[in-house]
Rosetta silent file (secondary structure, phi, psi, omega in degrees, C-alpha in Angstrom):
SEQUENCE: MRGTKANDPAGITTQDPNLIKRLNPIAAGKLLSNYLKVMTLEAQTIARACGKSHLHNLEPEDLCALTIEAAAMAGVPLAGTTWIPGRDNANNTT
SCORE:     score description
SCORE:     0.000 S_00000001
   1 L     0.000  136.603  179.269    0.000    0.000    0.000 S_00000001
   2 L   -77.001  138.710  176.993    1.249    3.438   -0.910 S_00000001
   3 L   -80.665  152.393  177.643    1.758    5.884    1.892 S_00000001
   4 L  -144.022  153.342  178.182    0.100    9.270    1.862 S_00000001
   5 L   -90.874  -10.067 -178.646    0.253   12.361    3.999 S_00000001
   6 L   -77.101  143.677  176.470   -3.461   13.036    3.566 S_00000001
   7 L  -106.616  147.892  174.319   -5.826   12.124    6.382 S_00000001
   8 L  -102.869  100.608 -173.522   -9.342   10.837    6.031 S_00000001
   9 L   -63.885  -22.062  179.142  -11.180   12.684    8.819 S_00000001
  10 L   -85.598  -13.893  179.030  -14.166   10.328    8.638 S_00000001
  11 L    78.987   14.328 -175.797  -11.977    7.246    9.054 S_00000001
  12 L   -76.547  -43.406 -175.336  -13.502    5.519    6.037 S_00000001
  13 L  -114.422   19.149 -174.641  -10.341    4.874    4.015 S_00000001
  14 L   -97.794  160.776  171.921   -7.728    5.213    6.690 S_00000001
  15 L  -108.862    0.037 -179.194   -5.504    2.702    8.416 S_00000001
  16 L   -75.272  116.259 -177.254   -5.048    5.000   11.415 S_00000001
  17 H   -57.432  -34.548  179.683   -6.668    3.241   14.416 S_00000001
  18 H   -66.590  -36.933  178.185   -7.601    6.564   16.040 S_00000001
  19 H   -76.843  -35.535  178.927   -9.523    7.671   12.962 S_00000001
  20 H   -60.455  -36.973 -179.085  -11.098    4.242   12.445 S_00000001
  21 L   -61.378  -26.458 -176.806  -12.603    4.458   15.942 S_00000001
  22 L   -77.853  -15.105 -177.642  -14.543    7.571   14.897 S_00000001
  23 L   -88.498  121.737  174.958  -16.454    5.746   12.157 S_00000001
  24 L   -99.787  104.103 -174.399  -19.763    4.240   13.213 S_00000001
  25 H   -63.475  -30.872  178.750  -20.564    1.761   10.412 S_00000001
  26 H   -67.313  -49.226  179.392  -24.229    1.437   11.418 S_00000001
  27 H   -64.212  -41.200  179.851  -24.819    5.199   11.350 S_00000001
  28 H   -64.159  -38.485  177.617  -22.762    5.575    8.158 S_00000001
  29 H   -63.681  -39.554  178.169  -24.794    2.819    6.499 S_00000001
  30 H   -66.217  -40.948  177.998  -28.039    4.581    7.400 S_00000001
  31 H   -63.557  -42.643  179.013  -26.735    7.869    6.001 S_00000001
  32 H   -64.467  -43.110  178.541  -25.671    6.162    2.769 S_00000001
  33 H   -59.660  -45.212  179.153  -29.031    4.406    2.480 S_00000001
  34 H   -62.837  -43.021  179.240  -30.885    7.697    2.929 S_00000001
  35 H   -59.620  -46.537 -178.696  -28.665    9.428    0.357 S_00000001
  36 H   -65.902  -37.848  177.547  -29.297    6.707   -2.225 S_00000001
  37 H   -63.448  -44.418 -179.346  -33.068    6.781   -1.609 S_00000001
  38 H   -65.770  -41.894  178.607  -33.192   10.558   -2.056 S_00000001
  39 H   -62.649  -39.209  177.664  -31.071   10.414   -5.222 S_00000001
  40 H   -63.546  -45.246  178.645  -33.397    7.733   -6.620 S_00000001
  41 H   -61.674  -40.877  179.259  -36.475    9.843   -5.854 S_00000001
  42 H   -66.192  -41.167  178.572  -34.909   12.889   -7.509 S_00000001
  43 H   -64.782  -39.381  177.407  -33.957   10.885  -10.610 S_00000001
  44 H   -64.794  -37.854  177.795  -37.509    9.495  -10.825 S_00000001
  45 H   -64.128  -41.471  178.174  -38.900   13.030  -10.559 S_00000001
  46 H   -63.365  -42.919  178.967  -36.646   14.152  -13.406 S_00000001
  47 H   -60.536  -44.733  178.978  -37.795   11.210  -15.538 S_00000001
  48 H   -63.867  -37.258  178.350  -41.447   12.088  -14.919 S_00000001
  49 H   -64.508  -25.671  177.201  -40.723   15.738  -15.779 S_00000001
  50 L   -87.179    2.669  179.473  -39.399   14.481  -19.127 S_00000001
  51 L    82.703   17.087 -179.442  -42.661   12.620  -19.709 S_00000001
  52 L   -98.938  144.342 -179.714  -41.176    9.198  -19.023 S_00000001
  53 L   -83.625  -17.370 -177.719  -42.973    6.575  -16.963 S_00000001
  54 L  -148.365  149.260 -179.615  -39.756    5.036  -15.635 S_00000001
  55 H   -56.657  -36.023 -178.945  -36.186    6.138  -15.053 S_00000001
  56 H   -68.315  -13.666 -179.721  -34.941    3.439  -17.445 S_00000001
  57 H   -85.670   -4.064  177.069  -36.914    5.084  -20.255 S_00000001
  58 L   -65.973  138.891  179.304  -34.710    8.186  -20.273 S_00000001
  59 L  -116.775  159.421  176.999  -32.784    8.569  -23.525 S_00000001
  60 H   -55.048  -31.449  179.771  -29.676   10.638  -24.287 S_00000001
  61 H   -66.875  -17.247  179.220  -31.935   12.982  -26.259 S_00000001
  62 H   -80.017   -9.916 -174.532  -33.740   13.828  -23.006 S_00000001
  63 L   -95.389  143.465  170.772  -30.591   15.380  -21.549 S_00000001
  64 L  -151.105  163.663 -178.482  -29.435   18.973  -21.821 S_00000001
  65 E  -112.614  152.181 -179.496  -27.107   21.196  -19.835 S_00000001
  66 L   -94.380  -14.619  177.639  -27.817   24.538  -18.214 S_00000001
  67 L  -129.617  156.878  178.080  -24.293   25.937  -18.594 S_00000001
  68 H   -60.646  -40.873 -179.289  -21.745   25.868  -21.394 S_00000001
  69 H   -62.162  -45.252  179.821  -19.256   24.160  -19.088 S_00000001
  70 H   -65.053  -39.129  178.772  -21.697   21.391  -18.166 S_00000001
  71 H   -62.508  -42.731  179.793  -22.636   20.907  -21.828 S_00000001
  72 H   -66.266  -43.086 -178.429  -18.981   20.548  -22.806 S_00000001
  73 H   -68.676  -39.510 -175.831  -18.181   18.128  -19.986 S_00000001
  74 H   -88.418  -15.656 -178.141  -21.261   15.940  -20.486 S_00000001
  75 L    69.752   33.252  178.317  -21.293   16.105  -24.272 S_00000001
  76 L  -121.632  159.760 -178.021  -24.953   17.133  -24.337 S_00000001
  77 L   -66.986  152.643  171.623  -26.596   20.176  -25.920 S_00000001
  78 E   -70.254  139.194 -176.452  -26.978   23.457  -24.130 S_00000001
  79 L   -52.115  133.529  178.164  -30.615   23.889  -23.059 S_00000001
  80 L    83.057    2.260 -179.828  -32.769   25.380  -25.807 S_00000001
  81 L  -136.044  177.112  169.901  -30.221   24.634  -28.539 S_00000001
  82 L  -108.567    6.574 -175.415  -28.693   21.739  -30.425 S_00000001
  83 L   -78.746  127.339  174.048  -25.207   23.128  -29.804 S_00000001
  84 L  -114.499  111.321 -177.949  -22.720   20.922  -27.994 S_00000001
  85 L   -55.733  135.765  178.025  -19.586   22.912  -27.075 S_00000001
  86 L    90.263   -2.037  178.241  -16.406   21.423  -28.498 S_00000001
  87 L  -117.852  153.811  177.100  -18.141   19.594  -31.335 S_00000001
  88 L   -78.917  105.293 -178.119  -18.621   20.610  -34.955 S_00000001
  89 L  -110.363   34.079 -176.220  -22.293   21.498  -35.048 S_00000001
  90 L   -61.634  -30.274 -177.883  -22.270   23.243  -38.428 S_00000001
  91 L   -86.918  -10.690 -178.250  -25.205   21.132  -39.636 S_00000001
  92 L   -89.209  143.477  175.393  -27.308   21.682  -36.521 S_00000001
  93 L  -123.281  158.492 -179.638  -29.720   24.564  -36.195 S_00000001
  94 L   -98.765    0.000    0.000  -31.470   25.947  -33.154 S_00000001
C-alpha cells in the first residue's frame, strides 16, 4: 500500500486506528441508504418531468445542460439549442 500524507477525517479509508474508531458503520450505512433513496427519488422526478414513466426510459436525447461548461463536460446540448460545445455542429440549427 502506498503511503500518503493526507488524512481521512471520517476514518472511512484510513488505516489510522484513532480515525477508524470515529467511524460508526451502522450510522454511516443509514446515512448512505438515505442518500441513495433521495437520489433515486430525484432521478424518478426528473424522468417524470421528461414525460417518461420510468427512469430506465430516459434517452440521451432527453438530456441537456444549463451551462456551457456542463454541456462541454457531459457532451450534451446546451438547453434550448442543439449546440454541444467542443463539437462541430455546423449542420445543426437551433
